[in-house]
matplotlib code that plots the C-alpha trace (Angstrom):
import matplotlib.pyplot as plt

x = [6.2, 3.1, 2.0, 0.0, -1.6, -1.1, -2.9, -2.6, -5.8, -5.9, -3.1, -4.7, -2.5, -4.0, -3.7, -6.2, -5.3, -2.7, -1.6, -2.1, -0.1, -0.6, 1.0, -1.8, -4.4, -2.5, -2.1, -6.0, -6.7, -4.2, -5.9, -9.4, -8.3, -6.9, -9.8, -12.0, -9.8, -9.4, -13.3, -13.9, -14.9, -13.7, -10.1, -7.8, -4.8, -3.9, -1.1, -1.6, 1.2, 2.0, 4.7, 6.1, 6.9, 10.2, 7.8, 9.7, 7.7, 6.8, 7.5, 7.2, 3.3, 2.9, 0.1, -0.2, -3.5, -4.1, -7.3, -7.7, -10.1, -13.7, -15.0]
y = [9.2, 8.2, 10.1, 9.2, 11.2, 9.6, 10.8, 10.4, 11.4, 11.2, 8.6, 6.4, 6.0, 5.5, 6.1, 8.7, 8.4, 6.7, 6.0, 9.6, 10.2, 13.9, 16.1, 18.8, 16.3, 15.3, 18.9, 19.7, 16.4, 17.4, 21.0, 19.3, 16.8, 19.4, 21.8, 19.0, 18.2, 21.5, 21.9, 18.4, 19.0, 15.3, 16.1, 16.5, 16.2, 15.4, 15.1, 14.9, 14.6, 13.9, 11.5, 9.8, 6.4, 6.4, 8.0, 11.2, 14.5, 16.1, 19.9, 20.4, 19.3, 18.5, 20.1, 19.6, 20.2, 20.6, 21.5, 21.7, 19.0, 20.4, 19.7]
z = [-25.2, -23.0, -19.9, -16.9, -14.2, -10.5, -7.4, -3.7, -2.1, 1.8, 1.8, -1.1, -3.9, -7.5, -11.3, -12.7, -16.3, -18.3, -21.8, -22.9, -25.8, -26.3, -23.5, -23.9, -23.0, -19.9, -18.9, -19.4, -17.3, -14.7, -14.2, -14.4, -11.4, -9.4, -9.7, -8.4, -5.6, -4.5, -4.3, -2.8, 1.1, 1.8, 0.8, 3.5, 1.6, -2.0, -4.7, -8.3, -10.8, -14.5, -15.1, -18.1, -18.8, -16.4, -13.6, -13.9, -13.1, -16.6, -16.7, -12.7, -13.3, -9.7, -7.3, -3.4, -2.2, 1.7, 3.6, 7.4, 8.5, 9.1, 12.6]

ax = plt.figure().add_subplot(projection="3d")
ax.plot(x, y, z, "-o")
ax.set_aspect("equal")
plt.show()
């Protein structure tokens, strides 16, 4: 099974990583990305998810990040 980490940041979709064959590695990258997004001042909203080859969420690894806009 191969895994990917997908993300939507401020409405922009992209693949963070793909072709990951070891789930533990995908989880590590997932947590690192989430930490970065939680600390990023320019991120208003983001969703990060680990998906399998069928685009199904893996083990509920989905994080929704929301910050209020800074004025």
